[in-house]
C-alpha beads as a LAMMPS data file, in Angstrom:
LAMMPS data file: protein, C-alpha beads

76 atoms
75 bonds

1 atom types
1 bond types

-500.0 500.0 xlo xhi
-500.0 500.0 ylo yhi
-500.0 500.0 zlo zhi

Masses

1 110.0

Atoms # bond

1 1 1 -353.506 -405.550 -149.466
2 1 1 -355.291 -404.326 -152.598
3 1 1 -354.273 -400.904 -153.886
4 1 1 -355.945 -399.179 -156.865
5 1 1 -354.161 -396.579 -158.959
6 1 1 -356.662 -394.312 -160.774
7 1 1 -355.482 -392.449 -163.828
8 1 1 -355.364 -392.423 -167.544
9 1 1 -351.925 -394.113 -167.759
10 1 1 -349.904 -390.874 -167.632
11 1 1 -346.314 -390.656 -166.465
12 1 1 -347.353 -389.628 -162.907
13 1 1 -349.763 -392.608 -162.740
14 1 1 -347.016 -395.031 -163.739
15 1 1 -344.600 -393.379 -161.226
16 1 1 -347.181 -393.867 -158.499
17 1 1 -347.577 -397.515 -159.225
18 1 1 -343.829 -397.913 -159.375
19 1 1 -343.367 -396.114 -156.021
20 1 1 -346.009 -398.295 -154.334
21 1 1 -344.565 -401.421 -155.692
22 1 1 -340.994 -400.456 -154.636
23 1 1 -341.938 -399.415 -151.099
24 1 1 -344.041 -402.557 -150.645
25 1 1 -341.011 -404.604 -151.692
26 1 1 -338.732 -402.820 -149.334
27 1 1 -341.201 -403.253 -146.538
28 1 1 -341.845 -406.893 -147.293
29 1 1 -345.558 -406.255 -147.779
30 1 1 -347.640 -408.281 -150.151
31 1 1 -349.767 -405.931 -152.229
32 1 1 -351.891 -406.176 -155.377
33 1 1 -351.835 -403.093 -157.590
34 1 1 -354.836 -402.568 -159.847
35 1 1 -354.693 -399.800 -162.406
36 1 1 -357.970 -398.214 -163.338
37 1 1 -357.883 -396.112 -166.425
38 1 1 -361.617 -395.907 -167.262
39 1 1 -362.757 -392.423 -166.624
40 1 1 -366.220 -393.391 -165.593
41 1 1 -364.753 -395.660 -162.903
42 1 1 -362.334 -392.966 -161.800
43 1 1 -365.131 -390.358 -161.531
44 1 1 -367.189 -392.984 -159.634
45 1 1 -364.645 -392.552 -156.880
46 1 1 -365.177 -388.786 -156.796
47 1 1 -361.766 -388.161 -158.204
48 1 1 -361.160 -385.223 -160.528
49 1 1 -357.359 -385.077 -160.469
50 1 1 -354.948 -388.018 -161.060
51 1 1 -353.182 -389.980 -160.145
52 1 1 -355.267 -391.187 -157.166
53 1 1 -354.695 -393.974 -154.799
54 1 1 -357.555 -396.104 -153.340
55 1 1 -356.953 -398.346 -150.376
56 1 1 -359.808 -400.228 -148.734
57 1 1 -362.332 -398.478 -150.920
58 1 1 -361.173 -395.105 -149.729
59 1 1 -359.321 -392.433 -151.698
60 1 1 -356.041 -391.785 -149.664
61 1 1 -354.258 -389.600 -152.059
62 1 1 -354.829 -387.636 -155.358
63 1 1 -353.119 -385.229 -157.704
64 1 1 -349.452 -385.987 -157.227
65 1 1 -347.015 -388.940 -156.991
66 1 1 -346.995 -389.879 -153.304
67 1 1 -343.719 -389.760 -151.326
68 1 1 -341.931 -392.856 -150.028
69 1 1 -342.979 -392.022 -146.480
70 1 1 -346.652 -391.602 -147.470
71 1 1 -346.716 -394.976 -149.099
72 1 1 -344.917 -396.580 -146.005
73 1 1 -347.658 -395.075 -143.804
74 1 1 -350.410 -396.632 -145.918
75 1 1 -348.826 -400.006 -145.797
76 1 1 -348.476 -399.931 -142.034

Bonds

1 1 1 2
2 1 2 3
3 1 3 4
4 1 4 5
5 1 5 6
6 1 6 7
7 1 7 8
8 1 8 9
9 1 9 10
10 1 10 11
11 1 11 12
12 1 12 13
13 1 13 14
14 1 14 15
15 1 15 16
16 1 16 17
17 1 17 18
18 1 18 19
19 1 19 20
20 1 20 21
21 1 21 22
22 1 22 23
23 1 23 24
24 1 24 25
25 1 25 26
26 1 26 27
27 1 27 28
28 1 28 29
29 1 29 30
30 1 30 31
31 1 31 32
32 1 32 33
33 1 33 34
34 1 34 35
35 1 35 36
36 1 36 37
37 1 37 38
38 1 38 39
39 1 39 40
40 1 40 41
41 1 41 42
42 1 42 43
43 1 43 44
44 1 44 45
45 1 45 46
46 1 46 47
47 1 47 48
48 1 48 49
49 1 49 50
50 1 50 51
51 1 51 52
52 1 52 53
53 1 53 54
54 1 54 55
55 1 55 56
56 1 56 57
57 1 57 58
58 1 58 59
59 1 59 60
60 1 60 61
61 1 61 62
62 1 62 63
63 1 63 64
64 1 64 65
65 1 65 66
66 1 66 67
67 1 67 68
68 1 68 69
69 1 69 70
70 1 70 71
71 1 71 72
72 1 72 73
73 1 73 74
74 1 74 75
75 1 75 76
């Protein structure tokens, strides 16, 4: 599963990537996390608040660090 984290590299963006990696590891899911920091690409997804999470080309979350349960739902 490919997951994109959109954001400028702020603390919340890093925490989002860490949360997804941790939950994926706990769930035994193989994920590839791509961090996108280029503002033109981020805006291209229609995102104005970061961090944002994109799965399957769709923005599934934006503006906050997702919870453990939210990430688990995405992975299932």
